[in-house]
C-alpha positions, 0 to 999 in steps of 0.5 A, a space after each residue: 500500500 502506498 504511503 498516505 499523505 498527511 491530513 490536517 482538518 480545521 474545524 472552523 465552526 462550533 457544530 457538533 455534527 461537523 466535529 463528529 464528521 471531522 473526528 470520523 474522517 481523522 480516525 479513518 485516516 489514522 486507522 489506515 496508518 496516515 498522519 492526521 491532525 485536527 485543529 479547532 479554531 475560534 468558537 469550535 474550541 468550545 466543542 472540546 470542553 467536558 462534558 462533550 456531547 451532541 444532541 444526536 448522541 442517543 440516536 448514534 448510540 441506538 445505531 451502535 455508534 459511539 457518542 461524541 465524547 467516546 469518538 474523541 477518546 478513541 481518535 486520540 487513542 489511535 494517534 489523531 493529533 488534536 489541538 485547540 486554537 489559542 485565540 479560540 481558548 480565550 474567545 470561549 473562556 476555555 482553559 487548556 487545563 480543562 481539556 483532555 491532556 492529550 489535546 495541544 494548543 497553538 495558533 494558525 502560524 504554527 499550524 501552517 509552519 508544520 503543514 509540510 505535505 499534508 492535505 488541508 481540509 476545512 470542516 
């Protein structure tokens, strides 16, 4: 199998359905052995604050799929790099210490400096 290009997904909106889709895509990339990063920008950072939930969690659970919090936990566990925008932390009143310790934080400049050959997707 050819080596996968890296994938960087920017979640730009505080939308649980978009976040779920970004997490699912990221987990699939990681499961295939590819490097994948998820960057939550601006108001989307609030999606990382516990307790993580989505109003559709019960529907997903009924269909045998994980709730949003479990999906994030699983994605982090298989190597998905998740980071929160520093400005988004301030904007949403979120302290980095409130987040899962596996979640990093930084800015757009740092993200762009490390893109390398990653594909960039906006979610």
